N, C-alpha and C positions, 0 to 999 in steps of 0.2 A: 808710285802709289803706296799706300800703307794698309797692311792687313792686320786686323786684330784677331787674336785667338782667345776665346773665352773658355778657359779650362774650369768647368763648373762642377760643383757638388750639388746634384739635384736630389730631390726626395720623390720617390715613386708615389704618384697619386696627388701630390701637392701641385696641381696644374697652375693655379693662380700664383702660388709662391715661386714656382720655377719661372713663370712668365715675368714676375717682378724682377728676378735675378737677371733674366735675359735683357730686360729693358734697361736696368742699371748698367749692365755691361755695354749695351749698345750706346747709351748716352755718354758714358765715360770714353768709349772709343771714338765717338763723333767729336767730343770735346778735344781729344788728343790728335784730331786731324786724320783719323782712319777713314778709308773709303769703303771698307768691307769688314764685317765681323762674323766669325765662324764659331758655331757652338757644337757641342758633341752630339752623338747619336741620341735621338729621342729625348733631347734636353727638355722639351716641354712637358712630357709625361713622366720623366724619370725612367730608368732602365735597370732591370727588365720588369715590365709591368705584369707579365705572366697572365694569370686568369682574369685580371682586371680588363684585359682585352676582349673577354667574352661578354662583357657588359656593354650594351648599347649606350647606356648613359655615360660611360667613361669616355668613349671616343667622340661622343657628341659634345661633351664638356671640353675635350681637347680642341675640337673644331671651333667652338664658340670663343675660346680664349685665343686661338690662333687668329681668328678674324679681328679680334681686338688688337692683337699684336701687329697685324698688318696695318691698321689705321694709325698706329703710333710709330711706324717706321718711316722716318723722313730724314733726308740729308745723309743717308748712309745705306749701304746694302747689307741686309741681314740674311745669313744662311742658317736656318734653324731646322732641327730634327723633331719630328712629331708623327704620331699615328695618323693615317689618312684613309677614310672610308669613301670609296668611290664605286658607283655602279655595282653595288652588292659585294665588293671586295675590300679587304682591309690590308693596307700596305704600311710597311716601315718606310717612312718618307723623309725627304728633305725639301723644303721650299726656299726659294731665293726671292726675297722681298725687296722691292725698290719703290720709293715714293708711293707708299700705300697700295702697292699692287704685287701680286705673285707673278714674277716674270719667267720663272723656270722652276722645275721640280724634278726629283728623281725618286723612283720607287726601288727599294732595295731588291737586288737581283739574286744574289747568293745568300740564302737564309742560313743562319747559324744552327747547326744540328747538335751542338753541345747540349747535354742533358739539362744544364742549368739555364739555358736560353730557350732551346726547343722552338725556334721561330717557325719551323714548318707547321707546327700545330696551330699557330695563331695567325700568321700572315700569309697573304698570297704573294706569289713571285712577281716581281716587277719586270721592267723592260730596259731598253737602252737608256743610258744616262743623258740628261740634258746638258747643254753647254750654255754659258753666258759670258758676257764681256763687260769689263769696266776699264775705261780709259785706255782702250786698245789692248788690254791684257785679257787673254781668253782662258776661262776656267772650265774644268770638268769636275764632276762630283761622283764619289763613290761612298758607300756606307759600310764601314767596318769589314765584315766578311767579304763584301764585294771586292775589297782590295786584298785582304790577308789570304784569302783562299783562291784567288784568281789563278794561281799557278797550278792548282790541283783540280779545279772545276771549271767547266765551260763558263765564260763570263762575257759581259758585253765588250765589244771591241772598242778600245780607245785609241784612236789614231794620233800618233805623235804630232802630225801636221795640223791637227784640229785644235790643240790646246797648248798653252804655255805652262800652266800649273794645274795639278790635280789636288782638289780639296778632299781629304778623307775625314769624314765625321765618324768617330769611333766611340764605342763603349767596350773597350778591350780590357778584359778582366786580368788582374794581376796573378801571376805565380812566379816562383823563383826564376830569375834570369829572363823574364819575359821580354825586357827591352832589347836584349841581344837579338832575339829572333825578329823583332819589329825592324830593327836596323837592317838585318840581312835581307828580309823580304822587300824592304823599300829600295835598297841598293840594287837588288835583282830587277825590280820593276824599272828603275831609272836606266839601268844598263840596256834594257830592251827597248825603251821608248825615248830616252833623252828628255823626259818631262820632269820638272821639279815637283816635289810633293810637300804639301802642308797638312800635318796631322793635328786634329783637335780631339783630344781624348777626355773622356769623363773621369772625374776624380771622386772618391768617397766610398763609404761602406754601404752595402745594401744587403741586409740579412747576412748570409755567409760569404758573399762575394766582396772583393776589394777592387776598386778601380783606382789605379795609381797615378792617373794624369800622365806626366812625363811627355806632354805634347812636344812635337819637334818639327823642324823643317830641314829638308835636304834640297840642294840645288840640282840642276840638270846633270851635274857631274857626279852626283851621289855624295857630295861633301855636306856634312852636318853644319848648318849655319845658325840654327837656334835650337836650344834645348830648355824646356821648362822644368821646374822642380817636380819631384815625385811627392805624392801624398799631400799636396797643397792646392787650394784654389789659386787661380792666377788669371790675369788679363795682360797678355803680352803682345808686342807689336813686331811686325816684319816689314821693313822698308824695302821697296823694290825700285831699282833704277836701271833703265835700259834693259828691262826684263830680267834683271839679275838681283837676287836678294842680297842686301848688304849684311855682312856678318854681324850677328847680334850676340847677346849673352848666351853662353852655354853653361847651364847648371851642371856641375860635376855629378856623375852618377854615383849613387850610394853603394858602398860595398854590400855584398850579399846579406851578411848578418844584420847590418844596420837597416837594410830595406825590409827584411822580415820583421824586425822589431817595430819599425814605423808602420808596417801593415797591420800588426796586431793592435797598436795604439789607435790607428784610424778606425779599424773595424770595430773595436770596442766603443770608442767615443761616439761614432755615428749610430751604432746600435742602441746605445743608452739614450742619446740626445734625440734622435729621430723618433724613437718610441716613447719618449717623455718619461723615462724612469728617473726618479730623484737621485739614485745612486746605486751602489753595489755592495753586496756582502760577500766576504770570503772566509771560508774555514781555513785558518792558518795553522799549519801543523809543525812548523819548524823544519820542513823538508824543502827540497829544491823547487818542486812544481808550484806549490802555493807561494813560495818566495817570488818566483818569476811572475806569476799571475798578479801578485800584489804590486810589484814594481810597474808592470804594464798599466794596471788600473790607476795608480796614482799619476803616472805620466800622462795618461789619456784624459783623466777626469779631474784631477786635483784631489788632494788629501781630504778635503771637506766632503767629498761624495763617496768616500770609501770607508767601510767599517770591517773590522776583522774579529773573528771569534776563535779562541783557543779552547779546545774541549778535550782535556787529557783524561787518560785512564791510568791504571797501575802500570801499563806497558809503555807509557810515554816517558822518555828519558828527560833528565834535568837539562841536558844539552838542548833538546828541542824547545823546551820552555824558555830557556835563556835566549836562544837565537830568535825565536818568534817575537818575544818581547822587545828585543833589541831592534829588530827590523821595523816593527810597528812604531816604536819610538822614533827611529831615525827618519821615517817617512811622515810622521805626524798624523797618523790615522787613529780614529777612536777604536780602542781595543778592548774586547770583553774576554773574561776568563770564566769557564764553566766546567767544573769537574763532573764528568758523566758516569763515574764508577757506580754511584748509587743506582742510577737508571739501569746500567748493565747488570748489576746484581739482581735487581728486581725482575728484569726480563728473564734472566737465567732461572730464578726461583719459580716464576710462572711456568716456564717450559717444563721444569721438573714436576711441579705439583699438578698442573692441568693437562699436560700432554705426556707425562711419564718419560720424559727425556732426561736421563740422569746427568748430573753435573759432570761426571766422568766422561760420558759420551760427548757432551757438549764441548768440553774443553780440549778434546782431541780432534775436533772437526773444524770446519770453517764457520760454524754457527756463531760463536762469540766474535769472530773477526767481522762478519757481516753485520751483526747486531751493533757493534760499535759504529760502523760507518752509517748505518741507518738511523741510529739515535742522533748522530751529528747532523745528518741530512734533515731529520724532522725538526730539530731545534733551529737550524738555519732557515728552513721554510717558514717556521712560525715567526721568526724575526722579520722575514720578508713580508709576511702578511701584515705584521704590525707597522712596519716602516714604509712599505711600498717599494723598497729597494729590491733589486733583482739579485739572486744568488748566482755568483760565478763558480762554475765547477772548475777544478784545477787539474783534472786528469789530462795526460798527454796522449799522442797518437799511438805510441808503442803499447801503452796499457790498454787503450781502447781496442787495438788490433787483436790482442790475445786474450781479452776479457779479464785483465788484472784490475778489475774495478767492480763496484757493487751497485747493482740496480737499486734505485730508491735510497742509496747511501751517498757515496762520493759522486755518483752520477746525478744526484738530485740537484736541479737548478735550472736557470733560465738561459744561460749562455755559457759556452765552453771555449774560453779564450785560447786554450792550448790544444784544441781538438786535432789540429793538423800539424802539430809540432812534435817530432820524435824526441825521445829522451836524450839522445846525443845532441840534438839541436837545442834542447832546453839548457844544457850545460854551456853551449856556445853563446846563447843569448844572455845568460847570467854573467858570463865573463865580459861580454860586450857592454852590458849595462853598468857593470862595475868600473869599466874604463872611463865612463862619463862621470860617475859619482858612486863611490863604494857603499851602496845601501844594502847589499845582500851580504850578510856575514860570510866570511871566507870559509868558516867551518861547515856551513850548509853545502857549499860547493865541493868540499873535500871529503865529506862523509860518504860512506857507502849508502846508497839509497835504501830506505826502509819504510814500510807502511806502519810500523810500530803497533801491530795488532796482536802480537804475542811477544814473549820475551826473546831477546837476541835475534830478532827476525831481520833478514835482508831480502831485497827483491830477488837476488840471485839464488835464494833457496828454492824458488819456484820457476825461475826463468833463466834462459841462457844469458850470458853477459850482454848488456844493452848494445854494445857495438856490433855484436853478432846478430842479435835479434833485429836491430834496425836495418842492417844491411840486407837480411833475408826479407824483411817486410817491404823495404823499398823495391827490391828486385821483383817480388811477387805482385805487389799492389800497384806500384807506379810504373814499373817497366814491363809488367805482364809476362814475366818469364815463367817457364815451367819449372817444377822441382828439379828435373835433371839439369837444366841450364844453370840453375843456382848452385847445385852441387859441383858442377864443372868449374865454378868460380873459387872453389877451395873450401866450401863449408861442408861440415859433416852431414851425412845423410840423416843421422838421428835428429840433429838440430833443425834441418830444413823441413823434414816431414812433421816434426813436432810443432814448429811455429805455424806452418800452413794449416795443420789440423786445428790449432787453437784459433786461428783467424776464421776458419770455416764455422766452427761450432759456436762462436760468439756473435754471429750476425744478428741474432735476436736482441742482444744487448745494444749493439750500435743502432739498431732500428729505433730504439727508444731514447737514444742520447739527445741532449739539447743541441741546438744549432751552434756552430762554431766557425771560426775564421779560416777560409781557404788560403793556403800559401803554396801548396804543391800542385802538380798537374793532376793528381788523383787523391782527393780528400774523401773522407767518409760521409760528408754531408751532401755535396752537390754532384759528385762524379761517380763514386763507387756505387754500382747498381747490381749487387748480387742477391739472388733469392735467399730468403731465410731457410726455406725447405729446399735442400739441395744435396744430392748424393753423388755429385760428380767428384771424383777423387783427386783430380789434378788442380 
């Protein structure tokens, strides 16, 4: 027999559009001689639908479209994920459809507790999975966490003697090195059961989450027989003879830096296209963060959908102007130049005349620095109003962690493409991108990082070296270590407590930051959940 895996990029709430994709995949699979086509978790509704599930009209619409899908399923078996409302309960479900009939179904048993899914809030807990058979091959079904968390949580019993293959319908969100853990858990399951596993995973960006696809098949010995591409839609086939999958194409796994870059591109592309923005605007500074944001934007959207604006003051070096112009020209984007010194001077004069804040006081504080950032933010948002394009903020995770950013200034915008990218990772990604095509001037990569908001300024005037800051940040935020545990790793007590203090007091800034792409296990948008008002010292 032949199994088709539909690795789909669905849009949350576009029930009719998602059904259309499912039908096209089903028809193509049938034409290719497939007996069975498997879709990802909640393919019909898109995932995660979140509070749409609180609307009766939403799951009613899913039910109506599912019924239409049932009537169009002929000559092939369709395994499709969808919300299902039965007897006053709402389930995360899978239906098995054959010849215009639902012949089996499964309600998800282990609901995902992750804060960005929070399935216990929306769904009721299901029961034991159904089994079905095609051409003498027996299949079981699990949905995402049913499988991934079965080793830590009580789960339905799947008897190896009952099935030949397990179908896992997933919406498994990407983070760095996620595929490694998927392989390990799958091999652990197979070693315990002797059952081959077919994974169908969602692909695409949904707000801050990335689903990387990378669907795969392992045989009953835990050997990888099929591996789909990451970050791409695909319809692939698994041939089974004598109950054994014939080895198919195995897409090479992307190196870590390449996968992060592709995640950023997919996240930005889907955020812009799914929300129907005509393009993006970027404040280009001549620094490394905006350079990376520009490269990602052009790779994701094309140069015709990207515009950049350089807004220098007297503190902006000629090097920054030259490098920004060179990069905009190399990538072929429309580039504006607007000198904001007259606006800065005017604001400073108003502060002195109307609020009696002297120029001397102003220029020895952060006031002029923040004014520059906010003037730039105001101009970018005005251009956004005029063009409909969304402003991309260019700040990175390191800056956002310690508050080295300005509310309503460089934080002003609609999407933060580098929100979960540390400064050290920014450098790695720039070097990776230049290996493909050297579009980022080397001088940008080699220069000491600077906001250029005062003369001869560098980031390290205010912060520890980024390699130190990032290591402490990762240990505290992503690994949840205590200050003492971080100090034991060889970092000075002064730096550790200073960084943690800055992380704590800048929670109010992060609370107001635009959404951004998640690539680590603990990002500031979907995972980090610390109270703004908080006196806990550790």
